[in-house]
OpenMM code with the backbone's topology and positions (N, CA, C; nanometers):
from openmm import Vec3, app, unit

residues = "MET ARG LEU THR LYS LYS ILE THR VAL LEU LEU VAL PHE VAL ALA VAL LEU LEU ALA ALA PRO ILE ILE ILE PHE ALA ASN ASP ILE ARG VAL SER VAL ASP GLY GLU PHE VAL ASN PHE PRO ASP ALA GLN PRO THR ILE VAL ASP ILE ARG THR LEU VAL PRO VAL ARG ALA VAL PHE GLU LYS ALA GLY PHE TYR VAL GLY TRP ASP GLU ASP THR LYS THR ALA ILE ILE THR ASN GLU THR TYR THR ILE LEU ILE THR ILE GLY ASN ALA THR PHE TYR THR ASN GLY ILE SER HIS LEU LEU ASP VAL PRO ALA GLN ILE ILE GLY".split()
positions = [
    Vec3(-8.7775, -2.1646, -4.4022),
    Vec3(-8.6923, -2.1675, -4.5208),
    Vec3(-8.5480, -2.1761, -4.4881),
    Vec3(-8.4938, -2.1003, -4.3876),
    Vec3(-8.3628, -2.0955, -4.3525),
    Vec3(-8.3141, -2.2366, -4.3052),
    Vec3(-8.3983, -2.3001, -4.2253),
    Vec3(-8.3646, -2.4274, -4.1718),
    Vec3(-8.3478, -2.5306, -4.2819),
    Vec3(-8.4299, -2.5292, -4.3869),
    Vec3(-8.4243, -2.6216, -4.4991),
    Vec3(-8.2894, -2.5959, -4.5766),
    Vec3(-8.2501, -2.4726, -4.5941),
    Vec3(-8.1195, -2.4404, -4.6578),
    Vec3(-8.0083, -2.4999, -4.5819),
    Vec3(-8.0119, -2.4800, -4.4503),
    Vec3(-7.8990, -2.5295, -4.3642),
    Vec3(-7.8942, -2.6823, -4.3673),
    Vec3(-8.0079, -2.7514, -4.3716),
    Vec3(-8.0122, -2.8920, -4.3781),
    Vec3(-7.9580, -2.9403, -4.5131),
    Vec3(-7.9897, -2.8699, -4.6157),
    Vec3(-7.9443, -2.9033, -4.7505),
    Vec3(-7.7901, -2.8960, -4.7581),
    Vec3(-7.7392, -2.7789, -4.7064),
    Vec3(-7.5936, -2.7606, -4.7067),
    Vec3(-7.5213, -2.8761, -4.6238),
    Vec3(-7.5843, -2.9068, -4.5077),
    Vec3(-7.5243, -3.0073, -4.4218),
    Vec3(-7.5293, -3.1419, -4.4969),
    Vec3(-7.6384, -3.1802, -4.5631),
    Vec3(-7.6429, -3.3030, -4.6308),
    Vec3(-7.5425, -3.3076, -4.7463),
    Vec3(-7.5188, -3.2059, -4.8145),
    Vec3(-7.4220, -3.1982, -4.9254),
    Vec3(-7.2821, -3.2186, -4.8663),
    Vec3(-7.2553, -3.1508, -4.7558),
    Vec3(-7.1186, -3.1661, -4.6865),
    Vec3(-7.0950, -3.3077, -4.6479),
    Vec3(-7.1983, -3.3741, -4.5901),
    Vec3(-7.1904, -3.5097, -4.5432),
    Vec3(-7.1698, -3.6051, -4.6624),
    Vec3(-7.2361, -3.5820, -4.7672),
    Vec3(-7.2237, -3.6613, -4.8899),
    Vec3(-7.0876, -3.6476, -4.9449),
    Vec3(-7.0242, -3.5296, -4.9441),
    Vec3(-6.8888, -3.5111, -4.9940),
    Vec3(-6.7883, -3.5857, -4.9075),
    Vec3(-6.8064, -3.5766, -4.7702),
    Vec3(-6.7189, -3.6441, -4.6814),
    Vec3(-6.7252, -3.7948, -4.6953),
    Vec3(-6.8440, -3.8529, -4.7218),
    Vec3(-6.8653, -3.9877, -4.7434),
    Vec3(-6.7998, -4.0330, -4.8712),
    Vec3(-6.8065, -3.9539, -4.9769),
    Vec3(-6.7586, -3.9904, -5.1058),
    Vec3(-6.6047, -3.9772, -5.1178),
    Vec3(-6.5377, -3.8969, -5.0325),
    Vec3(-6.4000, -3.8678, -5.0337),
    Vec3(-6.3128, -3.9923, -5.0357),
    Vec3(-6.3356, -4.0909, -4.9512),
    Vec3(-6.2516, -4.2082, -4.9589),
    Vec3(-6.2644, -4.2816, -5.0960),
    Vec3(-6.3768, -4.2787, -5.1483),
    Vec3(-6.3991, -4.3479, -5.2813),
    Vec3(-6.3143, -4.2770, -5.3852),
    Vec3(-6.3268, -4.1440, -5.3844),
    Vec3(-6.2521, -4.0688, -5.4827),
    Vec3(-6.1002, -4.0915, -5.4678),
    Vec3(-6.0493, -4.0873, -5.3454),
    Vec3(-5.9109, -4.1109, -5.3171),
    Vec3(-5.8705, -4.2509, -5.3644),
    Vec3(-5.9565, -4.3491, -5.3311),
    Vec3(-5.9205, -4.4917, -5.3739),
    Vec3(-5.9213, -4.5012, -5.5248),
    Vec3(-6.0150, -4.4357, -5.5923),
    Vec3(-6.0184, -4.4478, -5.7346),
    Vec3(-5.8939, -4.3948, -5.8075),
    Vec3(-5.8258, -4.3043, -5.7425),
    Vec3(-5.7019, -4.2462, -5.8045),
    Vec3(-5.5725, -4.3363, -5.7827),
    Vec3(-5.5928, -4.4404, -5.7006),
    Vec3(-5.4785, -4.5335, -5.6701),
    Vec3(-5.4940, -4.6664, -5.7310),
    Vec3(-5.5183, -4.6674, -5.8576),
    Vec3(-5.5360, -4.7942, -5.9336),
    Vec3(-5.3962, -4.8472, -5.9766),
    Vec3(-5.3699, -4.9743, -5.9368),
    Vec3(-5.2403, -5.0293, -5.9713),
    Vec3(-5.2680, -5.1514, -6.0564),
    Vec3(-5.1863, -5.1716, -6.1637),
    Vec3(-5.1951, -5.2766, -6.2548),
    Vec3(-5.0617, -5.3576, -6.2607),
    Vec3(-5.0702, -5.4884, -6.2563),
    Vec3(-4.9502, -5.5635, -6.2673),
    Vec3(-4.9617, -5.6646, -6.3788),
    Vec3(-4.8437, -5.6981, -6.4420),
    Vec3(-4.8364, -5.7937, -6.5438),
    Vec3(-4.7223, -5.8925, -6.4980),
    Vec3(-4.7578, -6.0187, -6.4868),
    Vec3(-4.6564, -6.1128, -6.4411),
    Vec3(-4.5931, -6.0719, -6.3108),
    Vec3(-4.6705, -6.0110, -6.2215),
    Vec3(-4.6199, -5.9713, -6.0861),
    Vec3(-4.5451, -5.8474, -6.0831),
    Vec3(-4.5231, -5.7777, -6.1938),
    Vec3(-4.4604, -5.6503, -6.1999),
    Vec3(-4.5549, -5.5353, -6.2315),
    Vec3(-4.5485, -5.4240, -6.1536),
    Vec3(-4.6418, -5.3216, -6.1666),
    Vec3(-4.6118, -5.2433, -6.3001),
    Vec3(-4.7182, -5.2034, -6.3705),
    Vec3(-4.7158, -5.1291, -6.4898),
    Vec3(-4.7007, -4.9802, -6.4651),
    Vec3(-4.6009, -4.9188, -6.5283),
    Vec3(-4.5889, -4.7722, -6.5222),
    Vec3(-4.6686, -4.7094, -6.6278),
    Vec3(-4.7520, -4.6059, -6.5946),
    Vec3(-4.8327, -4.5370, -6.6932),
    Vec3(-4.7764, -4.4017, -6.7045),
    Vec3(-4.6913, -4.3764, -6.8080),
    Vec3(-4.6267, -4.2439, -6.8217),
    Vec3(-4.7138, -4.1341, -6.8635),
    Vec3(-4.8248, -4.1680, -6.9281),
    Vec3(-4.9126, -4.0568, -6.9797),
    Vec3(-5.0466, -4.0710, -6.9116),
    Vec3(-5.1471, -4.1307, -6.9779),
    Vec3(-5.2844, -4.1459, -6.9221),
    Vec3(-5.2771, -4.2472, -6.8081),
    Vec3(-5.3505, -4.2277, -6.7034),
    Vec3(-5.3579, -4.3152, -6.5888),
    Vec3(-5.4917, -4.3976, -6.5928),
    Vec3(-5.4905, -4.5140, -6.5282),
    Vec3(-5.6096, -4.5873, -6.5105),
    Vec3(-5.7143, -4.5028, -6.4369),
    Vec3(-5.8452, -4.5169, -6.4626),
    Vec3(-5.9413, -4.4404, -6.3998),
    Vec3(-6.0651, -4.5188, -6.3875),
    Vec3(-6.1586, -4.4762, -6.3038),
    Vec3(-6.2885, -4.5365, -6.2865),
    Vec3(-6.3924, -4.4447, -6.3386),
    Vec3(-6.4720, -4.4944, -6.4431),
    Vec3(-6.5823, -4.4215, -6.5016),
    Vec3(-6.7002, -4.5076, -6.4911),
    Vec3(-6.8089, -4.4505, -6.4281),
    Vec3(-6.9366, -4.5295, -6.4081),
    Vec3(-6.9113, -4.6692, -6.3654),
    Vec3(-6.8448, -4.6862, -6.2597),
    Vec3(-6.8106, -4.8139, -6.1923),
    Vec3(-6.7265, -4.9078, -6.2730),
    Vec3(-6.6733, -4.8575, -6.3825),
    Vec3(-6.5819, -4.9470, -6.4579),
    Vec3(-6.4424, -4.8933, -6.4555),
    Vec3(-6.3495, -4.9844, -6.4382),
    Vec3(-6.2052, -4.9401, -6.4369),
    Vec3(-6.1561, -4.9479, -6.5795),
    Vec3(-6.1108, -4.8306, -6.6256),
    Vec3(-6.0617, -4.8204, -6.7675),
    Vec3(-5.8985, -4.7984, -6.7461),
    Vec3(-5.8339, -4.8882, -6.8328),
    Vec3(-5.6913, -4.8893, -6.8167),
    Vec3(-5.6299, -4.8593, -6.9567),
    Vec3(-5.5326, -4.7704, -6.9719),
    Vec3(-5.4693, -4.7459, -7.0987),
    Vec3(-5.4014, -4.8707, -7.1480),
    Vec3(-5.4299, -4.9113, -7.2746),
    Vec3(-5.3902, -5.0430, -7.3218),
    Vec3(-5.2373, -5.0435, -7.3596),
    Vec3(-5.1822, -4.9308, -7.4037),
    Vec3(-5.0468, -4.9341, -7.4529),
    Vec3(-4.9558, -4.9875, -7.3429),
    Vec3(-4.9524, -4.9263, -7.2241),
    Vec3(-4.8628, -4.9594, -7.1254),
    Vec3(-4.8752, -5.1069, -7.0738),
    Vec3(-4.9987, -5.1491, -7.0699),
    Vec3(-5.0229, -5.2925, -7.0192),
    Vec3(-4.9765, -5.3898, -7.1321),
    Vec3(-5.0069, -5.3755, -7.2534),
    Vec3(-4.9709, -5.4650, -7.3575),
    Vec3(-4.8184, -5.4587, -7.3899),
    Vec3(-4.7587, -5.3411, -7.3826),
    Vec3(-4.6177, -5.3329, -7.4022),
    Vec3(-4.5393, -5.4101, -7.2875),
    Vec3(-4.5958, -5.3965, -7.1647),
    Vec3(-4.5365, -5.4692, -7.0535),
    Vec3(-4.5470, -5.6229, -7.0717),
    Vec3(-4.6522, -5.6667, -7.1370),
    Vec3(-4.6702, -5.8047, -7.1757),
    Vec3(-4.6004, -5.8548, -7.2953),
    Vec3(-4.5168, -5.7567, -7.3525),
    Vec3(-4.4385, -5.7998, -7.4722),
    Vec3(-4.5004, -5.7855, -7.6068),
    Vec3(-4.6079, -5.7094, -7.6146),
    Vec3(-4.6767, -5.6806, -7.7434),
    Vec3(-4.6260, -5.5464, -7.7959),
    Vec3(-4.6382, -5.5295, -7.9299),
    Vec3(-4.6159, -5.4103, -8.0038),
    Vec3(-4.7504, -5.3444, -8.0125),
    Vec3(-4.7587, -5.2193, -7.9847),
    Vec3(-4.8763, -5.1452, -7.9917),
    Vec3(-4.8743, -5.0327, -8.1002),
    Vec3(-4.9536, -5.0448, -8.1953),
    Vec3(-4.9603, -4.9408, -8.3058),
    Vec3(-5.0910, -4.8625, -8.3018),
    Vec3(-5.1065, -4.7665, -8.3863),
    Vec3(-5.2236, -4.6761, -8.3839),
    Vec3(-5.2558, -4.6411, -8.5312),
    Vec3(-5.3816, -4.6650, -8.5687),
    Vec3(-5.4251, -4.6205, -8.7014),
    Vec3(-5.5193, -4.4984, -8.6760),
    Vec3(-5.4672, -4.3855, -8.7049),
    Vec3(-5.5332, -4.2564, -8.6819),
    Vec3(-5.6646, -4.2464, -8.7627),
    Vec3(-5.6608, -4.2943, -8.8879),
    Vec3(-5.7834, -4.2885, -8.9744),
    Vec3(-5.8986, -4.3601, -8.9149),
    Vec3(-5.8793, -4.4828, -8.8628),
    Vec3(-5.9886, -4.5599, -8.8078),
    Vec3(-6.0033, -4.5514, -8.6584),
    Vec3(-5.9032, -4.4772, -8.5924),
    Vec3(-5.9018, -4.4674, -8.4470),
    Vec3(-5.8920, -4.6108, -8.3780),
    Vec3(-5.8021, -4.6926, -8.4301),
    Vec3(-5.7912, -4.8283, -8.3894),
    Vec3(-5.6506, -4.8557, -8.3369),
    Vec3(-5.6461, -4.9191, -8.2161),
    Vec3(-5.5177, -4.9703, -8.1567),
    Vec3(-5.4997, -5.1078, -8.2223),
    Vec3(-5.3752, -5.1274, -8.2694),
    Vec3(-5.3419, -5.2591, -8.3352),
    Vec3(-5.2332, -5.3111, -8.2470),
    Vec3(-5.2633, -5.4209, -8.1742),
    Vec3(-5.1773, -5.4787, -8.0769),
    Vec3(-5.1306, -5.6192, -8.1257),
    Vec3(-4.9998, -5.6340, -8.1418),
    Vec3(-4.9612, -5.7692, -8.2019),
    Vec3(-4.8398, -5.8243, -8.1207),
    Vec3(-4.8316, -5.9573, -8.1325),
    Vec3(-4.7128, -6.0323, -8.1008),
    Vec3(-4.6987, -6.1423, -8.1969),
    Vec3(-4.6103, -6.2417, -8.1771),
    Vec3(-4.5970, -6.3502, -8.2706),
    Vec3(-4.7261, -6.4329, -8.2873),
    Vec3(-4.8121, -6.4334, -8.1966),
    Vec3(-4.9303, -6.5202, -8.1934),
    Vec3(-5.0718, -6.4437, -8.2128),
    Vec3(-5.0699, -6.3205, -8.1672),
    Vec3(-5.2069, -6.2547, -8.1655),
    Vec3(-5.1972, -6.1189, -8.2392),
    Vec3(-5.3182, -6.0820, -8.2971),
    Vec3(-5.3401, -5.9510, -8.3482),
    Vec3(-5.4750, -5.9111, -8.2812),
    Vec3(-5.4637, -5.8031, -8.2033),
    Vec3(-5.5810, -5.7499, -8.1357),
    Vec3(-5.6177, -5.6153, -8.1902),
    Vec3(-5.7407, -5.5912, -8.2217),
    Vec3(-5.7819, -5.4631, -8.2853),
    Vec3(-5.8935, -5.4055, -8.1866),
    Vec3(-5.8618, -5.2884, -8.1365),
    Vec3(-5.9537, -5.2186, -8.0451),
    Vec3(-5.9785, -5.0806, -8.1029),
    Vec3(-6.1071, -5.0527, -8.1439),
    Vec3(-6.1438, -4.9236, -8.2094),
    Vec3(-6.2195, -4.8389, -8.1058),
    Vec3(-6.1745, -4.7167, -8.1052),
    Vec3(-6.2368, -4.6175, -8.0130),
    Vec3(-6.3847, -4.6008, -8.0523),
    Vec3(-6.4751, -4.5948, -7.9512),
    Vec3(-6.6148, -4.5802, -7.9690),
    Vec3(-6.6867, -4.7104, -7.9969),
    Vec3(-6.6126, -4.8212, -7.9932),
    Vec3(-6.6730, -4.9517, -8.0294),
    Vec3(-6.6593, -5.0425, -7.8996),
    Vec3(-6.7653, -5.1147, -7.8666),
    Vec3(-6.7606, -5.2059, -7.7518),
    Vec3(-6.7206, -5.3497, -7.8000),
    Vec3(-6.6928, -5.3596, -7.9286),
    Vec3(-6.6432, -5.4945, -7.9820),
    Vec3(-6.4992, -5.4779, -8.0140),
    Vec3(-6.4143, -5.5772, -7.9720),
    Vec3(-6.2755, -5.5763, -8.0162),
    Vec3(-6.2575, -5.7153, -8.0725),
    Vec3(-6.1349, -5.7286, -8.1432),
    Vec3(-6.1103, -5.8573, -8.2218),
    Vec3(-5.9720, -5.9145, -8.1806),
    Vec3(-5.9696, -6.0427, -8.1589),
    Vec3(-5.8426, -6.1145, -8.1357),
    Vec3(-5.8376, -6.2189, -8.2470),
    Vec3(-5.7381, -6.2038, -8.3356),
    Vec3(-5.7209, -6.2909, -8.4502),
    Vec3(-5.8555, -6.3139, -8.5247),
    Vec3(-5.9280, -6.2010, -8.5425),
    Vec3(-6.0433, -6.2059, -8.6214),
    Vec3(-6.1758, -6.2483, -8.5448),
    Vec3(-6.1549, -6.2878, -8.4176),
    Vec3(-6.2699, -6.3297, -8.3350),
    Vec3(-6.3162, -6.2116, -8.2513),
    Vec3(-6.4508, -6.1848, -8.2608),
    Vec3(-6.5020, -6.0738, -8.1906),
    Vec3(-6.5319, -6.1034, -8.0382),
    Vec3(-6.5114, -6.0036, -7.9538),
    Vec3(-6.5355, -6.0059, -7.8082),
    Vec3(-6.6018, -5.8740, -7.7720),
    Vec3(-6.6820, -5.8798, -7.6646),
    Vec3(-6.7439, -5.7597, -7.6159),
    Vec3(-6.6846, -5.7042, -7.4893),
    Vec3(-6.6712, -5.5726, -7.4944),
    Vec3(-6.6258, -5.4950, -7.3732),
    Vec3(-6.7439, -5.4495, -7.2958),
    Vec3(-6.7407, -5.4238, -7.1722),
    Vec3(-6.8508, -5.3721, -7.0883),
    Vec3(-6.8947, -5.2324, -7.1446),
    Vec3(-6.7905, -5.1580, -7.1838),
    Vec3(-6.8086, -5.0159, -7.2280),
    Vec3(-6.7219, -4.9989, -7.3579),
    Vec3(-6.7693, -4.9133, -7.4402),
    Vec3(-6.6903, -4.8867, -7.5671),
    Vec3(-6.5423, -4.8321, -7.5292),
    Vec3(-6.4537, -4.8743, -7.6178),
    Vec3(-6.3188, -4.8141, -7.5920),
    Vec3(-6.3177, -4.6697, -7.6101),
    Vec3(-6.2404, -4.5980, -7.5318),
    Vec3(-6.2431, -4.4534, -7.5399),
    Vec3(-6.1014, -4.3937, -7.5020),
    Vec3(-6.0906, -4.2731, -7.5493),
    Vec3(-5.9746, -4.1931, -7.5167),
    Vec3(-6.0122, -4.0947, -7.4064),
    Vec3(-5.9421, -4.0932, -7.3013),
    Vec3(-5.9726, -4.0041, -7.1860),
    Vec3(-5.8526, -3.9066, -7.1764),
    Vec3(-5.8858, -3.7833, -7.1839),
    Vec3(-5.7822, -3.6764, -7.1740),
    Vec3(-5.7109, -3.6677, -7.2980),
] * unit.nanometer
topology = app.Topology()
chain = topology.addChain("A")
for resn in residues:
    res = topology.addResidue(resn, chain)
    for name in ("N", "CA", "C"):
        topology.addAtom(name, app.Element.getBySymbol(name[0]), res)
């Protein structure tokens, strides 16, 4: 019984060591718009279930969009002279000028 416990502890330790580079890499996500890196003053890009999630405000503002928020519907309203984009929290469908598009995962607020 003791040998089994030691092997289990060793396997857990090895798994943590192997996962460490992945965890470190996941925290170093960089996003650029037109060759310039985006500064994320609040929420940071993160990886959740193999998907990279990026805060929309900083990216779209860097691209010259206005980003608003409708608290009642939990919807980000992203606009410029040409586009209106609606992204609703909890929904995997977003809209660009009324045309629906699918996300891999529903939009979400993290932190």
